[in-house]
C-alpha positions in Angstrom: 39.7 -10.1 -34.2 39.6 -11.5 -30.6 41.2 -8.3 -29.2 38.3 -6.1 -30.3 35.7 -4.6 -28.0 33.1 -7.5 -27.7 30.4 -5.2 -26.3 30.2 -3.1 -29.5 29.8 -6.3 -31.5 26.9 -7.5 -29.2 25.2 -4.2 -29.0 25.4 -3.6 -32.7 23.7 -6.9 -33.4 20.0 -7.5 -33.9 19.8 -8.6 -30.2 19.8 -5.0 -29.1 18.7 -2.8 -32.0 19.0 0.9 -31.7 15.4 2.0 -30.8 16.2 5.5 -32.1 16.2 3.9 -35.6 12.7 2.4 -35.1 10.2 3.0 -37.9 7.5 3.6 -35.2 7.2 6.9 -33.5 8.4 6.8 -29.9 6.1 8.3 -27.3 7.6 11.3 -25.7 7.5 11.3 -21.9 8.3 15.0 -21.9 5.4 17.3 -21.6 6.2 21.0 -22.2 6.4 22.7 -18.8 6.3 19.5 -16.9 9.5 18.0 -15.5 10.3 14.5 -16.7 12.0 13.5 -13.4 11.3 13.7 -9.7 8.0 14.1 -7.9 6.7 16.5 -10.6 7.0 13.8 -13.3 3.7 12.2 -14.3 5.5 8.9 -13.9 6.3 9.5 -10.3 3.3 7.7 -8.6 3.7 4.7 -10.9 7.4 4.4 -10.4 7.0 4.8 -6.6 4.5 2.0 -6.5 6.7 -0.1 -8.7 9.7 0.5 -6.5 7.6 -0.4 -3.4 6.4 -3.7 -5.0 9.9 -4.6 -6.2 11.4 -4.1 -2.8 8.6 -5.9 -1.0 7.9 -8.8 -3.3 11.0 -9.3 -5.6 13.7 -8.5 -3.0 11.6 -9.7 -0.1 12.3 -6.6 2.0 9.1 -5.2 3.4 11.0 -2.9 5.8 12.8 -1.3 2.8 9.5 -0.9 0.9 7.9 0.8 3.9 10.9 3.0 4.2 10.5 4.2 0.6 6.9 4.9 1.5 7.8 7.0 4.5 10.4 8.9 2.5 7.8 9.7 -0.2 5.5 11.1 2.4 8.1 13.5 3.9 7.5 16.5 1.6 4.1 17.9 0.7 4.8 17.8 -3.0 6.0 14.2 -3.0 3.1 13.2 -0.7 0.5 14.7 -3.0 2.1 13.5 -6.2 3.1 10.0 -5.1 1.2 8.7 -2.1 -1.8 7.4 -4.1 -4.5 5.1 -3.0 -2.7 2.2 -4.7 0.5 2.9 -2.8 -1.3 3.4 0.5 -3.1 0.1 0.0 0.2 -1.7 -0.6 1.7 -0.1 2.5 -1.3 -1.1 4.5 -1.2 -4.6 3.1 2.5 -4.8 4.0 1.9 -3.6 7.5 -0.9 -6.2 7.9 1.3 -8.9 6.5 3.8 -8.0 9.2 1.1 -8.3 11.8 1.1 -4.6 12.8 -2.6 -3.8 13.2 -1.9 -0.5 15.0 0.2 0.7 12.1 -2.5 -0.2 9.6 -4.9 2.0 11.7 -2.4 4.8 11.7 -2.1 4.5 7.9 -5.8 4.7 7.5 -5.9 7.8 9.7 -3.1 9.3 7.5 -5.2 8.6 4.4 -8.2 10.2 5.9 -6.4 13.3 7.2 -4.4 13.6 4.0 -7.5 13.4 1.7 -6.4 10.2 0.0 -9.4 8.5 -1.3 -10.2 5.0 0.1 -11.3 2.4 -2.4 -12.5 -1.2 -2.4 -8.9 -2.4 -1.9 -8.7 -0.4 1.3 -12.0 -1.8 2.5 -10.8 -5.3 1.7 -7.7 -4.9 3.9 -9.8 -3.7 6.9 -12.3 -6.5 6.2 -9.5 -9.1 6.2 -8.3 -7.8 9.5 -11.8 -8.0 10.9 -12.2 -11.5 9.7 -8.9 -12.6 11.3 -10.0 -11.0 14.6 -13.4 -12.8 14.4 -11.7 -16.1 13.8 -9.3 -15.4 16.6 -12.2 -14.6 19.0 -14.0 -17.8 18.0 -10.9 -19.9 18.5 -10.1 -18.3 21.8 -13.6 -19.1 23.1 -13.2 -22.7 22.1 -9.7 -22.9 23.7 -11.0 -21.3 26.9 -14.0 -23.7 27.0 -11.8 -26.7 26.3 -9.5 -25.7 29.1 -12.5 -25.2 31.4 -11.8 -21.5 32.0 -14.7 -19.3 32.7 -13.0 -16.1 33.7 -12.6 -13.2 31.2 -8.8 -13.1 31.9 -8.5 -16.8 30.9 -10.3 -16.0 27.7 -7.9 -13.2 26.9 -4.9 -15.5 27.5 -6.2 -17.6 24.6 -6.4 -14.7 22.2 -3.7 -13.9 19.5 -4.7 -10.3 19.1 -4.0 -7.9 22.0 -6.5 -5.3 23.4 -4.6 -2.5 21.6 -4.9 -4.3 18.3 -8.7 -4.8 18.9 -9.0 -1.0 19.6 -7.0 -0.2 16.4 -9.4 -2.4 14.4 -12.3 -0.6 15.9 -10.7 2.8 14.8 -10.3 1.3 11.3 -13.9 0.3 11.1 -14.9 3.8 12.1 -12.6 5.4 9.5 -14.0 3.2 6.8 -17.6 4.0 7.8 -16.8 7.8 7.8 -15.1 7.4 4.4 -18.2 5.6 2.9 -20.5 8.2 4.4 -18.4 11.0 2.9 -18.3 9.4 -0.5 -22.1 8.8 -0.5 -22.7 12.5 0.5 -20.5 13.6 -2.4 -22.4 11.4 -4.8 -25.9 12.4 -3.5 -27.6 15.1 -5.6 -28.1 18.3 -3.7 -31.7 19.3 -3.3 -32.4 23.0 -3.5 
């Protein structure tokens, strides 16, 4: 019958079987006493990271992804539950991709003050920024030498990174060093 509801025919087919009729037990996401939705959900940090990546990479909207990150950090409960090292690293990476070195430094400071652990991914981001700055410095020296400039001001004119960006990178290096020192102190056995 062509006048029937086509959606019920499609949904009742084997294309979309009713998973409630599955012979396999379905995992329960509900844990007694733990909400299954919102920041209290154990899925919250993973879903937040997934949303961030979808907005940034699939929808090509880094500003929207960063906005989601800022919304997640508004309340203490959401911050603690959702602003993980992985999410912070993606936010830092996004800020770096946008060329905002000062914002990366601010993000690292937030991580440090918020007690969010820095990992190898965090160090790699700071290292990549440092490498870009070293390459920029080398190229600026070559450009200045090629143009015959000998003054410091002429050298600075050939740089891509500004003085405030260089200062921000210096703060990042300091934060990473303090983080590594703190981690090694925690891992060192206490002598009595």
